[in-house]
DOTOR-458357 format. One line per 5 residues: number of its first residue (from 1); their letters; for each residue z, x, y of N, C-alpha, C. Coordinates in Angstrom, 3 decimals. Atoms other than C-alpha are relative to their C-alpha. Example, Ala and Ser with C-alpha at 12.3 -4.5 7.8 and 13.67 -1.06 7.14 Angstrom:
2
1	AS	0.000/0.890/-1.190/7.800/12.300/-4.500/0.000/0.900/1.200 ~ -0.060/-0.820/-1.190/7.140/13.670/-1.060/0.730/-0.770/1.090
//
This chain:
286
1	MSKPR	-0.805/1.209/0.009/-38.925/23.525/67.628/1.152/0.179/-0.994 ~ -1.167/-0.204/0.861/-35.394/23.574/66.228/0.073/-1.083/-1.081 ~ -0.132/0.932/1.113/-34.738/21.971/62.868/1.297/-0.811/0.154 ~ -1.225/0.804/-0.071/-32.238/19.077/62.631/1.089/0.610/-0.855 ~ -1.120/-0.597/0.718/-28.840/20.272/61.591/0.419/-0.877/-1.181
6	KRSRN	-0.473/0.719/1.175/-27.686/19.305/58.117/1.478/-0.342/0.181 ~ -1.408/0.390/-0.063/-24.431/17.387/57.876/0.809/0.943/-0.884 ~ -0.824/-0.951/0.753/-21.719/19.767/56.776/0.605/-0.707/-1.214 ~ -0.490/0.567/1.253/-20.615/19.147/53.192/1.528/0.037/-0.016 ~ -1.460/0.091/0.103/-17.032/17.962/52.631/0.340/-0.312/-1.448
11	PELED	-0.233/0.201/1.446/-16.230/18.488/48.950/1.145/-0.967/-0.295 ~ -1.152/0.868/0.260/-12.859/16.725/49.144/-0.359/-1.469/0.238 ~ 0.408/1.378/-0.296/-14.384/13.628/50.754/-0.968/-0.516/-1.060 ~ 0.963/0.401/1.026/-17.207/13.588/48.216/0.703/-0.282/-1.325 ~ -0.772/0.237/1.228/-14.730/13.881/45.336/0.740/-1.346/0.087
16	LRARV	-0.723/1.260/-0.206/-12.723/11.002/46.806/-0.954/-1.184/-0.139 ~ 1.000/1.066/0.086/-15.858/8.902/47.145/-0.425/-0.225/-1.464 ~ 0.378/0.101/1.413/-16.785/9.669/43.524/1.092/-0.715/-0.797 ~ -1.114/0.674/0.675/-13.316/8.571/42.382/-0.031/-1.505/0.263 ~ 0.060/1.417/-0.372/-13.706/5.306/44.259/-1.120/-0.705/-0.756
21	LKEQR	1.123/0.601/0.724/-17.104/4.639/42.699/0.315/-0.163/-1.483 ~ -0.409/0.103/1.405/-15.607/5.322/39.273/0.912/-1.210/-0.196 ~ -0.900/1.156/0.078/-12.857/2.775/39.931/-0.796/-1.297/0.152 ~ 0.850/1.185/-0.171/-15.551/0.332/41.086/-0.658/-0.389/-1.325 ~ 0.649/0.279/1.288/-17.320/0.674/37.761/1.003/-0.598/-0.990
26	KSGAK	-1.049/0.569/0.858/-14.020/0.029/35.947/0.255/-1.461/0.355 ~ -0.220/1.382/-0.442/-13.541/-3.094/38.036/-1.128/-0.900/-0.485 ~ 1.145/0.779/0.468/-17.045/-4.263/37.178/0.101/-0.314/-1.481 ~ -0.154/0.204/1.439/-16.343/-3.783/33.470/1.102/-1.026/-0.289 ~ -1.104/0.945/0.200/-13.053/-5.710/33.770/-0.447/-1.418/0.358
31	IARNK	0.528/1.310/-0.405/-14.797/-8.552/35.578/-0.888/-0.571/-1.098 ~ 0.893/0.438/1.077/-17.421/-8.714/32.805/0.813/-0.437/-1.226 ~ -0.837/0.356/1.150/-14.702/-8.766/30.103/0.686/-1.345/0.205 ~ -0.675/1.267/-0.285/-12.840/-11.604/31.802/-0.953/-1.179/-0.149 ~ 0.998/1.063/0.118/-16.024/-13.646/31.967/-0.343/-0.251/-1.470
36	REKGV	0.434/0.089/1.391/-16.964/-12.904/28.365/1.112/-0.519/-0.916 ~ -1.084/0.289/0.938/-13.544/-13.229/26.714/0.874/-1.193/0.405 ~ -0.902/1.058/-0.455/-11.636/-15.725/28.885/-0.695/-1.122/0.764 ~ 0.686/0.998/-0.814/-14.279/-17.624/30.809/0.435/0.026/1.445 ~ -0.455/-0.153/-1.385/-12.772/-16.337/34.067/-1.111/0.652/0.810
41	DIFGT	1.114/-0.499/-0.812/-15.440/-15.866/36.733/0.522/0.586/1.317 ~ -0.579/-0.673/-1.160/-14.115/-13.299/39.211/-1.074/0.431/1.002 ~ 1.086/-0.563/-0.805/-17.501/-12.137/40.555/-0.156/-0.730/1.342 ~ 0.238/0.527/-1.335/-17.800/-12.618/44.315/1.110/-0.852/0.585 ~ -1.112/0.803/-0.517/-14.452/-14.400/44.700/0.950/0.892/0.802
46	SQDPR	-0.996/-0.761/-0.763/-11.460/-13.379/46.804/0.771/0.963/-0.894 ~ -0.688/-0.875/0.931/-10.065/-11.733/43.650/-0.843/1.205/-0.406 ~ 0.905/-1.119/0.300/-13.088/-9.406/43.327/0.261/1.112/1.016 ~ -0.418/-1.034/-0.946/-11.899/-6.090/44.858/-1.124/0.928/0.448 ~ 1.064/-0.969/-0.239/-15.248/-4.322/44.959/-0.625/-0.152/1.386
51	ANAAK	0.709/-0.011/-1.282/-17.173/-3.372/48.087/-1.428/0.462/-0.235 ~ 1.402/-0.417/0.089/-20.864/-2.808/48.711/-0.092/1.522/0.005 ~ 0.132/-1.455/0.117/-21.942/0.710/47.732/-0.405/0.639/1.323 ~ 0.433/-0.535/-1.295/-23.602/1.189/51.126/1.188/0.141/0.946 ~ -1.202/-0.079/-0.839/-20.289/0.473/52.830/0.867/1.177/-0.424
56	IARYT	-0.831/-1.093/0.512/-18.453/2.889/50.592/-0.568/1.350/0.442 ~ 0.636/-1.248/-0.418/-20.971/5.601/51.544/0.362/0.363/1.432 ~ -0.352/-0.251/-1.407/-19.840/5.225/55.179/1.508/0.014/0.230 ~ -1.449/0.056/-0.164/-16.107/4.924/54.550/0.572/1.364/0.388 ~ -0.762/-1.207/-0.312/-13.768/7.452/56.102/0.971/0.273/-1.141
61	AKQLL	-0.970/-0.340/1.038/-11.171/9.215/53.976/1.110/-1.044/-0.070 ~ -1.071/0.996/-0.042/-8.536/6.719/55.103/-0.454/-1.310/-0.649 ~ 0.532/1.229/0.579/-10.757/3.764/54.179/-0.197/0.131/-1.516 ~ 0.208/-0.238/1.425/-11.601/5.328/50.819/1.320/-0.068/-0.764 ~ -1.301/0.015/0.657/-7.944/5.834/49.947/0.539/-1.425/-0.133
66	AHEAK	-0.470/1.386/0.025/-7.107/2.225/50.851/-0.782/-0.809/-1.034 ~ 0.829/0.745/0.951/-10.027/0.914/48.808/0.294/0.436/-1.436 ~ -0.341/-0.505/1.322/-9.126/3.123/45.862/1.286/-0.657/-0.504 ~ -1.271/0.627/0.385/-5.586/1.725/45.853/-0.220/-1.455/-0.396 ~ 0.304/1.403/0.294/-6.960/-1.820/45.903/-0.676/-0.141/-1.368
71	LKEFN	0.706/0.035/1.285/-9.286/-1.102/42.980/0.947/0.316/-1.159 ~ -0.933/-0.380/1.059/-6.545/0.598/40.939/0.974/-1.136/-0.316 ~ -0.898/1.146/0.210/-4.260/-2.382/41.446/-0.706/-1.070/-0.830 ~ 0.769/0.986/0.767/-6.994/-4.678/40.150/-0.205/0.467/-1.438 ~ 0.296/-0.532/1.326/-7.769/-2.385/37.208/1.235/0.152/-0.878
76	SRRTQ	-1.249/-0.143/0.755/-4.108/-2.173/36.187/0.128/-1.098/-1.058 ~ -0.250/0.994/1.051/-3.076/-3.931/32.968/0.905/-1.117/0.502 ~ -0.880/1.030/-0.554/-0.526/-5.789/35.073/-0.786/-1.132/0.653 ~ 0.820/1.010/-0.671/-3.348/-7.641/36.833/-0.848/-0.731/-1.028 ~ 0.700/0.823/0.978/-4.475/-10.419/34.517/-0.303/-1.361/0.616
81	FVPGV	0.414/1.289/-0.541/-6.125/-13.801/35.058/-0.079/-1.055/-1.102 ~ 0.268/1.139/0.873/-6.310/-17.255/33.501/-1.056/-0.846/0.706 ~ 1.074/0.776/-0.625/-9.217/-19.652/34.069/0.498/-1.247/0.718 ~ -0.259/1.238/-0.719/-8.981/-22.359/36.726/-1.186/-0.931/-0.177 ~ 1.136/0.920/0.051/-11.497/-25.127/37.432/-1.303/0.790/0.010
86	EGAPI	1.291/-0.677/0.129/-14.965/-23.950/36.350/0.148/1.523/-0.049 ~ -0.200/-1.431/0.188/-13.527/-20.531/35.500/0.533/0.736/1.210 ~ -0.554/-0.659/-1.191/-11.979/-19.862/38.920/1.125/0.942/-0.419 ~ -1.038/-0.961/0.402/-9.759/-16.744/38.676/1.374/-0.344/0.565 ~ -1.375/0.287/-0.397/-6.061/-17.615/38.745/0.869/1.154/-0.481
91	PLHKW	-0.843/-1.127/0.430/-3.724/-14.590/38.749/1.092/-0.459/-0.970 ~ -0.953/0.382/1.035/-1.555/-14.714/35.640/1.427/-0.034/0.526 ~ -1.383/-0.034/-0.478/1.637/-13.760/37.503/0.313/-1.232/0.846 ~ -0.219/1.211/-0.789/1.174/-16.718/39.863/0.075/-1.223/-0.911 ~ -0.023/1.113/0.938/0.450/-19.058/36.975/1.338/-0.069/-0.720
96	KQYQY	-1.316/-0.026/0.650/3.657/-17.938/35.218/1.087/-0.472/0.971 ~ -0.953/0.448/-1.014/5.538/-18.515/38.467/-0.024/-1.532/0.094 ~ 0.102/1.456/-0.026/4.195/-22.064/38.602/0.656/-0.622/-1.237 ~ -0.546/0.549/1.239/5.115/-22.670/34.953/1.526/0.015/-0.004 ~ -1.461/-0.069/-0.106/8.702/-21.557/35.649/0.529/-1.193/0.797
101	HEEKH	-0.464/1.107/-0.842/9.061/-24.126/38.429/-0.312/-1.349/-0.638 ~ 0.316/1.243/0.700/7.330/-26.818/36.357/1.042/-0.283/-1.078 ~ -1.020/0.163/1.041/9.804/-26.224/33.512/1.320/-0.466/0.604 ~ -1.229/0.409/-0.681/12.709/-26.548/35.948/-0.112/-1.454/0.461 ~ 0.269/1.374/-0.427/11.164/-29.744/37.364/0.183/-0.966/-1.168
106	NAIGD	-0.109/0.871/1.168/10.898/-31.244/33.875/1.435/-0.096/-0.505 ~ -1.404/0.019/0.427/14.493/-30.267/33.065/0.812/-0.951/0.881 ~ -0.678/0.938/-0.904/15.691/-32.168/36.157/-0.356/-1.431/-0.389 ~ 0.432/1.327/0.420/13.612/-35.147/35.055/0.666/-0.447/-1.283 ~ -0.661/0.329/1.266/15.097/-35.011/31.540/1.468/-0.364/0.232
111	ERMAE	-1.410/0.273/-0.308/18.616/-34.916/32.979/0.160/-1.375/0.641 ~ -0.052/1.309/-0.654/17.922/-37.905/35.200/-0.265/-1.128/-1.006 ~ 0.306/1.034/0.981/16.405/-39.855/32.318/1.157/-0.207/-0.963 ~ -1.167/0.126/0.875/19.454/-39.109/30.164/1.071/-0.880/0.641 ~ -0.988/0.805/-0.723/21.569/-40.790/32.868/-0.381/-1.483/0.042
116	RGHLK	0.430/1.372/-0.275/19.462/-43.927/33.272/-0.949/-0.603/-1.030 ~ 1.023/0.462/0.928/17.037/-44.189/30.377/0.395/-1.190/-0.838 ~ -0.466/1.110/0.839/19.199/-46.695/28.482/0.009/-1.329/0.738 ~ -0.047/1.241/-0.780/19.135/-49.235/31.332/-1.273/-0.812/-0.214 ~ 1.144/0.883/0.223/16.863/-52.242/30.908/-0.214/-0.853/1.252
121	APGAG	0.303/0.723/-1.236/15.257/-53.574/34.105/-0.494/-1.404/-0.313 ~ 0.460/1.368/0.244/14.534/-57.292/34.448/-1.523/-0.067/-0.078 ~ 1.444/0.197/0.121/11.092/-58.376/33.320/-0.712/1.049/-0.816 ~ 0.674/-1.088/0.706/10.345/-55.100/31.541/0.012/-0.227/-1.510 ~ -0.108/0.213/1.438/11.562/-56.127/28.097/0.244/1.276/-0.772
126	MTIAD	-0.274/-1.284/0.647/12.345/-52.488/27.382/0.849/0.851/0.924 ~ -0.812/-0.894/-0.822/14.588/-49.704/28.586/-0.901/0.822/0.916 ~ 0.748/-0.852/-0.925/13.566/-47.395/31.422/-0.697/1.121/-0.756 ~ 0.588/-1.096/0.788/12.983/-44.599/28.907/-1.194/-0.494/-0.821 ~ 1.089/0.544/0.809/10.837/-46.800/26.653/-1.200/-0.367/0.871
131	REESV	1.083/0.374/-0.915/8.848/-48.096/29.614/-0.794/1.226/0.422 ~ 0.710/-1.205/-0.438/8.059/-44.593/30.809/-0.840/0.580/-1.131 ~ 0.731/-0.537/1.136/7.042/-43.457/27.346/-1.245/-0.837/-0.277 ~ 1.130/0.899/0.227/4.796/-46.493/27.003/-1.114/0.253/1.017 ~ 0.999/-0.232/-1.041/3.078/-45.848/30.316/-0.605/1.389/-0.143
136	RSKIH	0.496/-1.369/0.117/2.825/-42.094/29.745/-1.014/0.142/-1.126 ~ 0.899/-0.107/1.144/1.101/-42.597/26.412/-1.407/-0.462/0.348 ~ 1.313/0.492/-0.417/-1.742/-44.319/28.259/-0.683/0.945/0.994 ~ 0.544/-0.945/-0.973/-2.245/-41.396/30.637/-0.543/1.216/-0.737 ~ 0.574/-1.184/0.637/-4.561/-38.600/29.590/0.824/1.229/0.390
141	ADGSV	-0.785/-1.224/-0.247/-2.959/-35.171/29.375/-0.709/0.863/1.035 ~ 0.711/-0.719/-1.058/-4.369/-34.062/32.712/0.927/0.339/1.159 ~ -0.953/-0.327/-1.058/-1.187/-33.412/34.660/0.427/-1.209/0.807 ~ -0.400/1.190/-0.729/-0.924/-37.001/35.904/1.461/-0.319/-0.304 ~ -1.405/0.350/0.196/2.605/-38.279/36.361/0.217/-1.443/0.406
146	LNRPY	-0.361/1.337/-0.428/4.258/-41.638/36.699/0.487/0.046/1.436 ~ -0.386/0.057/-1.403/5.189/-42.817/40.143/1.512/0.101/0.137 ~ -1.413/-0.280/-0.211/8.644/-41.292/40.157/0.128/1.481/0.331 ~ -0.095/-1.374/-0.500/9.966/-38.054/41.659/-0.098/1.081/-1.059 ~ -0.041/-1.050/1.015/10.374/-36.215/38.365/-0.702/-0.424/-1.288
151	GRMNR	0.806/0.293/1.172/7.706/-37.576/36.046/-0.393/1.295/-0.694 ~ 0.263/-1.234/0.754/7.060/-35.053/33.278/-1.390/0.532/0.304 ~ 1.262/-0.664/-0.285/4.326/-32.555/34.101/-0.336/0.997/-1.105 ~ 0.459/-0.985/0.976/2.249/-30.426/31.772/-1.401/0.455/0.405 ~ 1.303/-0.419/-0.518/-0.533/-28.937/33.853/-0.558/1.177/-0.798
156	DSTQI	0.714/-1.133/0.582/-3.117/-26.576/32.433/-0.665/0.759/1.137 ~ 0.598/-0.792/-1.080/-4.552/-23.718/34.495/-1.403/-0.483/0.352 ~ 1.377/0.449/-0.251/-8.034/-25.254/34.132/-0.058/-1.206/0.936 ~ -0.047/1.082/-0.981/-6.873/-28.045/36.461/0.176/0.525/1.423 ~ -0.263/-0.605/-1.311/-6.252/-25.615/39.344/-1.312/0.507/0.591
161	TDVDK	1.281/-0.360/-0.611/-9.154/-25.195/41.762/-0.043/1.443/0.492 ~ -0.014/-1.369/-0.519/-8.078/-21.915/43.352/1.437/0.446/0.259 ~ -1.338/-0.573/-0.225/-5.171/-19.657/44.288/0.743/-0.748/1.102 ~ -0.649/0.727/-1.091/-4.490/-21.541/47.546/0.615/-1.300/-0.498 ~ -0.523/1.257/0.556/-4.076/-24.807/45.626/1.231/0.290/-0.855
166	LDKLI	-1.143/-0.353/0.839/-1.743/-23.081/43.171/1.210/0.352/0.855 ~ -1.100/-0.345/-0.908/0.352/-21.637/46.015/0.648/-1.259/0.568 ~ -0.530/1.257/-0.545/0.711/-25.146/47.471/0.806/-0.744/-1.057 ~ -0.726/0.664/1.085/1.744/-26.561/44.098/1.360/0.665/-0.234 ~ -1.253/-0.741/0.196/4.383/-23.826/43.734/0.999/-0.367/1.095
171	EDMKK	-0.895/0.332/-1.108/5.811/-24.556/47.190/0.501/-1.434/-0.103 ~ -0.411/1.397/0.168/5.829/-28.309/46.541/1.050/-0.125/-1.110 ~ -0.930/0.056/1.120/7.603/-27.740/43.232/1.360/0.575/0.395 ~ -1.258/-0.587/-0.480/10.216/-25.485/44.838/0.779/-1.019/0.838 ~ -0.641/1.001/-0.870/10.913/-28.217/47.401/0.628/-1.107/-0.839
176	KNSRE	-0.511/1.085/0.826/11.319/-30.894/44.728/1.163/0.446/-0.875 ~ -1.079/-0.512/0.858/13.603/-28.650/42.668/1.254/0.353/0.778 ~ -1.167/-0.356/-0.813/15.960/-28.024/45.579/1.035/-1.121/-0.020 ~ -1.083/0.986/-0.016/19.319/-29.790/45.857/-0.181/-1.032/1.102 ~ 0.152/0.887/-1.145/18.280/-31.328/49.159/-1.043/-1.091/-0.223
181	FIPQN	1.154/0.899/0.108/15.208/-33.130/47.835/0.397/-1.444/-0.284 ~ -0.317/1.374/0.388/16.774/-36.182/46.159/0.642/-0.782/1.146 ~ -0.570/0.752/-1.134/19.028/-37.185/49.117/-1.029/-0.266/1.102 ~ 1.014/0.189/-1.038/16.148/-36.651/51.560/-1.039/-1.026/-0.430 ~ 1.002/0.929/0.518/13.746/-38.575/49.346/0.529/-1.434/0.021
186	IAAQR	-0.599/1.332/0.003/16.125/-41.513/48.977/0.082/-0.546/1.423 ~ -0.078/0.444/-1.397/16.660/-41.644/52.752/-1.365/-0.472/0.497 ~ 1.352/0.379/-0.419/12.892/-41.750/53.327/-0.433/-1.299/-0.673 ~ 0.374/1.215/0.730/12.436/-44.430/50.652/0.761/-1.216/0.519 ~ -0.770/1.105/-0.593/15.219/-46.552/52.135/-0.672/-0.480/1.295
191	EQLND	0.665/0.350/-1.258/13.446/-46.435/55.486/-1.319/-0.732/-0.276 ~ 1.264/0.631/0.382/10.122/-47.313/53.847/0.232/-1.440/-0.471 ~ -0.299/1.339/0.503/11.664/-50.275/52.014/0.459/-0.915/1.127 ~ -0.499/0.802/-1.111/13.448/-51.474/55.135/-1.139/-0.525/0.860 ~ 1.159/0.413/-0.793/10.142/-51.566/57.032/-0.765/-1.124/-0.703
196	MLKTI	0.729/1.030/0.746/8.494/-53.604/54.263/0.786/-1.307/-0.029 ~ -0.823/1.216/0.059/11.423/-56.022/54.001/0.046/-0.708/1.350 ~ 0.071/0.622/-1.331/11.308/-56.603/57.763/-1.272/-0.830/0.126 ~ 1.260/0.744/-0.028/7.678/-57.654/57.382/0.097/-1.254/-0.860 ~ -0.189/1.158/0.873/8.630/-59.927/54.493/0.853/-1.059/0.700
201	GNEKF	-0.779/0.928/-0.814/11.195/-61.435/56.837/1.194/-0.623/-0.692 ~ -1.167/0.520/0.706/14.057/-61.934/54.400/1.195/0.889/0.318 ~ -1.150/-0.792/-0.436/17.270/-60.720/56.053/0.973/0.268/-1.149 ~ -0.916/-0.172/1.120/19.226/-61.216/52.849/-0.414/1.195/-0.846 ~ 0.493/-1.143/0.767/17.013/-58.689/51.047/0.383/1.313/0.676
206	IKQAN	-0.356/-1.218/-0.745/17.641/-56.108/53.781/1.479/0.317/-0.202 ~ -1.444/-0.175/0.195/21.393/-56.649/53.475/0.291/0.493/-1.419 ~ -0.221/-0.397/1.388/21.239/-56.339/49.678/-0.430/1.442/-0.252 ~ 0.472/-1.377/0.155/19.243/-53.118/49.889/1.001/0.985/0.596 ~ -0.955/-0.888/-0.675/21.746/-51.585/52.314/1.327/0.096/-0.742
211	ELTDY	-1.263/-0.010/0.735/24.651/-52.496/50.024/-0.059/0.863/-1.253 ~ 0.137/-0.812/1.209/23.260/-50.436/47.127/0.433/1.438/0.256 ~ -0.280/-1.434/-0.101/24.643/-46.963/46.519/-1.305/0.764/-0.142 ~ 1.217/-0.800/0.116/22.138/-44.132/46.600/-0.492/0.045/-1.448 ~ 0.410/-0.049/1.400/22.172/-43.974/42.806/-0.644/-1.311/-0.426
216	QFDVL	0.583/1.299/0.332/21.553/-47.706/42.416/-1.381/-0.151/0.628 ~ 1.294/0.093/-0.683/18.756/-47.519/44.978/-1.031/0.897/-0.684 ~ 0.894/-0.971/0.646/17.240/-44.453/43.292/-0.587/-0.579/-1.287 ~ 0.467/0.570/1.268/17.043/-46.145/39.893/-0.918/-1.186/0.268 ~ 0.784/1.200/-0.302/15.746/-49.414/41.350/-1.376/0.350/0.535
221	FNDTN	1.260/-0.299/-0.691/13.067/-47.856/43.526/-0.921/0.895/-0.817 ~ 0.821/-1.019/0.660/11.906/-45.022/41.298/-0.220/-0.200/-1.491 ~ 0.103/0.114/1.460/12.368/-46.199/37.711/-0.279/-1.413/-0.490 ~ 0.362/1.367/0.388/11.344/-49.856/37.746/-1.264/-0.395/0.755 ~ 1.187/0.523/-0.676/8.462/-52.017/38.969/0.348/-0.644/1.341
226	FANTV	-0.481/0.622/-1.234/10.514/-53.046/42.005/-0.884/0.326/1.204 ~ 0.775/-0.399/-1.180/8.546/-51.034/44.600/-1.375/-0.662/0.010 ~ 1.310/0.656/0.078/5.226/-52.453/43.366/0.106/-1.487/0.317 ~ -0.204/1.428/-0.258/6.635/-55.981/43.517/0.165/-0.254/1.499 ~ -0.184/0.133/-1.448/7.803/-55.541/47.121/-1.331/0.251/0.721
231	SLRYY	1.278/-0.330/-0.633/4.463/-53.958/48.022/-0.977/-1.165/-0.093 ~ 0.893/1.144/0.165/2.583/-56.966/46.631/0.289/-1.065/1.055 ~ -0.395/1.004/-1.004/4.550/-59.383/48.831/-0.329/0.487/1.406 ~ 0.237/-0.607/-1.314/4.219/-57.024/51.803/-1.489/-0.049/0.373 ~ 1.427/-0.058/-0.306/0.422/-56.627/51.556/-0.611/-1.383/0.116
236	ILQRQ	0.477/1.373/-0.166/-0.139/-60.359/51.104/0.272/-0.482/1.425 ~ -0.356/0.416/-1.355/1.719/-60.989/54.368/-0.809/0.754/1.055 ~ 0.823/-0.775/-0.930/-0.162/-58.174/56.114/-1.420/-0.551/0.068 ~ 1.359/0.540/0.062/-3.465/-59.617/54.968/-0.071/-1.352/0.704 ~ -0.010/1.316/-0.619/-2.504/-63.106/56.072/0.154/0.092/1.514
241	AKDIH	-0.138/-0.205/-1.444/-1.534/-61.751/59.500/-1.358/0.241/0.661 ~ 1.371/-0.206/-0.489/-5.230/-60.840/59.858/-0.873/-1.217/-0.295 ~ 0.669/1.264/0.311/-6.098/-64.444/58.901/-0.916/0.116/-1.213 ~ 0.726/-0.115/1.263/-7.310/-63.386/55.458/0.872/-0.615/-1.082 ~ -0.797/0.717/0.981/-6.115/-65.807/52.809/-0.744/-0.075/-1.329
246	MPSDA	0.560/0.089/1.344/-6.666/-65.805/49.050/0.620/-1.207/-0.708 ~ -0.530/1.172/0.697/-6.260/-68.833/46.755/1.289/0.286/-0.780 ~ -1.166/-0.337/0.828/-3.658/-66.975/44.670/1.210/0.440/0.820 ~ -1.074/-0.542/-0.838/-1.497/-65.919/47.639/1.321/-0.746/-0.166 ~ -1.236/0.779/0.033/1.008/-68.766/47.470/0.768/0.242/-1.294
251	AQSQD	-0.668/-0.191/1.300/1.744/-68.394/43.762/0.514/1.422/-0.146 ~ -0.416/-1.400/0.117/1.860/-64.580/43.905/1.191/0.299/0.905 ~ -1.111/-0.222/-0.927/4.154/-64.616/46.946/1.294/-0.582/-0.545 ~ -1.184/0.654/0.561/6.535/-67.057/45.283/0.556/0.787/-1.184 ~ -0.435/-0.783/1.165/6.629/-65.033/42.068/0.636/1.317/0.435
256	AESDI	-0.519/-1.282/-0.483/7.147/-61.758/43.963/1.371/-0.172/0.631 ~ -1.283/0.268/-0.646/9.973/-63.271/46.032/1.088/-0.203/-1.049 ~ -0.965/0.253/1.077/11.695/-64.471/42.869/0.334/1.282/-0.746 ~ -0.224/-1.265/0.713/11.222/-61.105/41.153/0.866/0.952/0.817 ~ -0.787/-0.883/-0.874/12.630/-59.205/44.144/1.473/-0.421/-0.040
261	RGFFK	-1.366/0.520/0.065/15.698/-61.455/44.095/0.671/0.430/-1.309 ~ -0.539/-0.391/1.296/16.167/-60.730/40.394/0.278/1.492/-0.088 ~ -0.200/-1.454/-0.008/15.763/-56.983/40.908/1.274/0.377/0.743 ~ -1.186/-0.328/-0.785/18.449/-56.889/43.600/1.284/-0.402/-0.746 ~ -1.176/0.446/0.752/20.883/-58.886/41.464/0.295/0.981/-1.126
266	WAKTG	-0.168/-0.946/1.104/20.292/-56.547/38.526/0.507/1.348/0.499 ~ -0.395/-1.311/-0.528/20.631/-53.413/40.682/1.482/0.033/0.344 ~ -1.396/0.043/-0.426/24.021/-54.542/41.967/0.947/-0.120/-1.180 ~ -0.908/0.258/1.121/25.450/-55.622/38.623/-0.338/0.779/-1.265 ~ 0.433/-0.651/1.235/23.424/-53.743/36.003/-0.131/1.503/0.084
271	IPEAP	0.083/-1.449/-0.173/23.276/-50.241/37.473/1.356/0.505/0.492 ~ -1.285/-0.535/-0.497/26.499/-48.207/37.825/-0.172/0.588/1.403 ~ 0.064/-0.506/-1.370/27.347/-47.044/41.328/-0.305/1.492/0.054 ~ 0.267/-1.436/0.086/27.088/-43.422/40.222/-0.518/0.296/-1.395 ~ 0.549/-0.315/1.323/25.302/-41.715/37.330/1.086/0.187/-1.037
276	TPPGG	-0.928/-0.135/1.112/27.050/-41.892/33.993/-0.488/1.089/-0.935 ~ 0.428/-1.066/0.920/26.915/-38.689/31.926/-0.216/-0.558/-1.398 ~ 0.224/0.460/1.375/25.502/-39.192/28.419/1.285/0.106/-0.818 ~ -1.213/-0.006/0.826/28.427/-40.189/26.217/1.279/-0.067/0.810 ~ -1.178/0.044/-0.850/30.730/-40.336/29.234/0.222/-1.375/0.584
281	SEAGA	-0.299/1.283/-0.636/32.101/-43.060/31.448/-0.398/0.069/1.453 ~ 0.338/0.045/-1.422/31.149/-44.187/34.915/1.117/0.597/0.840 ~ -1.122/-0.542/-0.753/34.611/-43.288/36.092/-0.038/1.508/-0.011 ~ 0.079/-1.455/0.100/34.107/-39.778/34.833/-1.091/0.567/0.884 ~ 1.109/-0.476/-0.841/30.835/-39.546/36.761/0.416/0.081/1.433
286	K	-0.455/-0.006/-1.389/32.655/-40.284/39.974/0.909/1.191/0.255
//
């Protein structure tokens, strides 16, 4: 009976496989260091480049070379991580990319506040800048922002659940930092307000809203309590349309109607038609 033939030895393939296993061990050590020193848990995530040893034993030369390149990229000093939620691995280069766009976002917000922060909305008893600072001081430092397009952000990596969430945040930030965002946002908000005012049924309010310049509308809608006031009147009417009535509806509706009237008067006479540069004149802004 003939003996089974031994598989022919391929020294080059075996050397390549040994190199790959060595890189795997380096990756394992790097994963352990990240867990120990940074609290970053890479093990078993999409950022873990390692493969099962049994699979590596069956890899072809082409597969081994591809896997070796992947491991070397992970083992490189250029590949670093910061901790996300519960130690999720967030690539440092992506986190720095996010921080760049966040800084740009905050700079736009600072510029806008410099233009309008001195204005004092009716009923607030303080300037727009003071109001925002007052509200912000009550918000925990968890990345929350005020309800305006460029509320100051200061996110920490430990608030990011995973790389996909970070990628989405980066794309959203890029969109908000583009020149097109503010005009598009104002157009959408005008449409939203128009729909609510139609429900309220006050034609004069619709006319007053349409007469505002984009800058006046922007300040009114995004930097005061105007939108919340309109929403209150709107939701009361929506609720009543379903035959749901509350004892406080009449008084709240009357107050909201009066406040909306005051907001529109202020927007037309108290907000310049175009942004005024700090220390400059409205005419110069035009």
